[in-house]
N, C-alpha and C positions, 0 to 999 in steps of 0.2 A: 357591473356586478358579476356577469359571466366570467370575465377575465380574472377577477379576484378569486372567485370560487375555484377556478380551474388551475391557477398557478400559485396562489398564496400558500396552500397547505404544504406543498413539497418544498417550497423555499423556507418556510418556518422549520420544517423537519431538518433541513440541511443546517440551518443556524443552530438548532438544538444539538446536532451531532458535533458541530464545531465547538460549541461551548462545553461539551462534555470532555473534550480532549484536555486533560489536566497537564500533559507534558508539552503541549503546544509545539509539536513537531511538524504540523501541517503548514505548508507554505501557501500564503494567500494567492500568489500569482498562479500557482498550479491548480488551485481551486477554480480560478477564472478560466484557465486553459481547459480544465475538465468540463466546465459548463459549456464552453465554446465547442469542444469536441462532441459533446452530446447533441448540440444543435446541428453540427455537420452530419452526424450519424442520422439524425432525423431527416435531413434533406436527402441524403443518399438513399435511405430506406424508402422514402416516398417515391423517388424517381425509379428505383429498381422495382418496387412493388407495383407501381403504376404500369411500368413496362411489361412486367410479367402478366398482369391482368389483361392488358390490351392485346398482347401478342399471343398468349396461350388460351385466353378465354377462361382462366381459372376463376371460379366463384369467389366472391369476396370473403365468404365465411371460411372456406378452405384456406385461402391465403392468410387471413388474419389468425387462424388457429394453428397452422402448421408451418408455413413458409416464412411469414413475417417474423415470428419470434426467433427463429434460428438466425436469420440475417441480422436482426436488430441486436441481439445479445452478443453475437460475434463482433459486430462493428463496435459496440460500446466497450468491449474488452480491449480494443486495440490500444487505447491510450494508457491503460494499466500496464500492458506489456512494455510500453516505452518507458514509463516511470520506473518500473522495477528493473529494467535492463540498465537504466542510468543510476541505479541505487538511490532513488529518491524516496522510496518507501521502506520503512524498517519494521513496522509493527501493524497489527490488525486494525488499530484505531486509524492510522494514516490511510490504510487501504480502504477501510469502510467509508471514510469521509470522501476520498477522491472518487471512489466507485459511485457513491450516492450522488455526488456532484455531477458526474457524467449522466447518470439516469435523470437527474433534475433538468439538465440542459435539454436532453431528448424530450422529456415530458413538456417542458415549456414551449418548445417549437411545435410539437404535435398538438397540444391543446389550443395554442393560439391559432393554428391553422384551422382547427375544427370550429373555434369560436366564430371565425369570419366566413367559413364555408357552410356551416349548418346554422341556419337562421331560425327555423321553426322547432325549437327544442325547449324543454322545461328546465327549471333550475335544478331539479333532481339529477338531470343528466350531468350537469357541470359539477355538482357535489360529488357524484360517483367518479367522474374523471379526475377531479382535483384531489380528493381524499383516497381514492382507490387506484385508478390506472396510473396516475402520476407517481404516487408513492411506490407502487409496484415496480415501475421502471427503475427507480432509484434503489429499491431494496434488492432487486435481482442482481444488478451490477455490483452493489456493495457486498452481497453474499458471495459472488464469484471472487471478488477482490480479497475477501477474508480467507477463503479456501486457498487461493493461489499463494498469497504471502505466507500463510501458515506452512504450506508444503515447501516453499522456497527457503524459509528460515530453517526448517528442519533438514533440508536437503534430501527429502524422501520422495522419490517417484514423482517429480514435479510435473512431467508430461501427463501422467495418469490423473493427477489431481486437477490439472488445468482442464483436461477433457471432461472430467467429472463435474467440475464447477460450472463449465459452460452448459453441460447437459442439464444440471440441476436448475440453472437459471432459465433455460429453455422450457423445461417441464413446468415450472411455476408459471412462467409467462403464458405458455400454451393453455394450461388448465384454467388460468384466469380468463383468457379470451373465450373459452368454451361456455362460460356462464352455466356450469352445472347446477349452481345454486343461484339464488336471487342476487343480482348485482349489489343490492343494498347490504345483504348479509356479507358478501365478499368484502365490501368496503369496510364494514364494521370489524370484520376479522383482521384485516390489515392494520387498521387504526389501533386495534387493541393489542395485537401480538408483536408488530414490528418494533415499537419502542421498547418493549420488554426484552426482545431478542438483542437489540443493540446495547441496552444497558448491561445485559449479561456478558456480551462480547467485550465491552469496554472494561468491565470489572475484571474479567479474566486477563485481558491485555495488561492492565495496570499491575495486577499481581505478578504476571510473568515478567514484566519489565523490572519491577522491584526486585524479584528474585535474581534476575540476570545481573542487575547492578550490584546487589549485595554479594553474590557469589564471586564475581570477577573482581570487584573493586578491592576487597580486602587482600586477595592473593596477589593482585598486581601491585598494590602499594607496598606490600611486604617484599616482593621480589625486586622491585625497583630500588627500594631502600638498601637491600643487601648488595645490589650491584654498585650503587653509589658509595657505599661504605667499604668497598673492596672485599666483601665477604661472600661473593657470589659462589665461589668454589665450595663453600661450606654447605650450600643448599643442595637439595636433590636435583634441581634443575641444572645447577652448575656441574654436578657429578655426571648428569646425563650428557651435557654438552662436551665434557672432557672425554667421555667414552667414544665420541665420534671422531677423535683424532686419528684413529686408524683407518677411517673411511674417507676422510677429506683432508685436503692440504691445509697448512697452517693459515694461509690467506683466507680460505673459505671459512674456516672456523672463526677467524677474527671478524669476518663479515657477518657471520651468524650472530656473534655476540653483539655487534653494533646494531644489527637489525632487531634483535630482541630488546635491547635497551631503548632504542628509538620508538619501537612499536608500543612498548609499555607506557612511555611518556605521552605519546599521542593518544593512546587509548584512554588514559586517565583524564586528559584534557577534554576529550569528547564526552566522557561520562560526567565530568564536572559541569560542562555546559548543559547537558540534559537535566541535571539536578537544579541548576540555576533557573532554567526555563520552567521547570515544574513548580518552583516556588515563587514565580512571578518576577524574577530578576532579569534584567537585560544582559546580554553577553556582548562585550566589546571586542572588536577585532584585535587579534594578537599578532604582533610582528614576528616574522620568521616561520610561521606555520607552513606556508606554501613551500619554503625552502626545505623544511624538515620532511614534508611529504614527498618532495622530489628526491631527497636523499634516501628515504625509505624505499621508494620505487627503484632507485638505482641499485641499492643493496639487494632487493628482492630479485632483480635481474641477474646480479652477479652470483648469488647462491644457487640459482636455477631451480628447476622443478624438483630434482632429487633432494637438494638442500631444504626446500620448503617442506617436503614430505618428512625429512628427518627432524625438522623443528615442530612438526604437528603436535607432538605430545606437550609442547610448551606454549605454542601459539595456534589457536584454532581459527584459521582464516575462513570462517563460514560466511554466508551471504550477509548476515547481520554485522559481522565484524568489518567487512568491507564497507557496508552502509554507514557504520559508525565513523570511519575515517573519512568517508565522503562528505559527512556533515561539516568536517573541518575544512576540507578542500574547497567546497563550494560556498563557504561562509554562510551556510544555511541559517545559523542562529542569529545572524545580524541582519537578515533580510526577510524575516517573517512578518 
């Protein structure tokens, strides 16, 4: 019964978040890796905290309130840095689920350790640890993940927001461990507010994703149609590209044109796959995708940094655009 009370609530909350993801962009194996990373973080934290307590004589209360939260939240964020660096996370929903999974893994190991090391405890203790402490671990890491991916997607002061996200997670964790109010009240607050917070985040994410799809989809379809019909020069984009002839050689201009056409084709395929996933349809592997992505990479290298900057009014290669193409490259849609 102790084990069920201490680990079941956070697992159910993770399942709840997974089911809320209408676009189904989360990869199950990365959820498993996130859970595993959380367990590793719990082990490292235990060893480091035990070492500090034994060697420095730091009181357990001070350690749990100030030092442990800083170490634990920093460690848990590590796998999120890896996922985002590999362009595996595109939106807040993905980030929140992976972040909560990391916190879940941490809480599972921590609570199982306490179940077998603390024998003389009441059921109330495990209710608080299961519904309060465990969900707090997941919520703090998920909150950091949402802040981080939000800043990364907008390209705004990412380092500042990363530091701010870690600090916010640390403050929440530290305040929780202070028990300024009754642990029962803290647990009730978490159980009441956290689901509401994630529902709001998920709804905002879905609206943002829909707007992103609608705004880009219509313009990309129209532009690609004009290119294939040989009427690109009649468009404002064609006029802009023609104006670059005085600054670049004819070979580079041709590479820019090919790059633009290939990017639009791949971008539309990625958006098509996202919409198929949202509506519950499976996405079959498509022949030639990897070759086209390799060609796009070669064209990108040939036009260079200056050429990419010149094309920026036509193609915005933000973090989310790179993530979108990465979905095609890694066959994410066929391995969920």
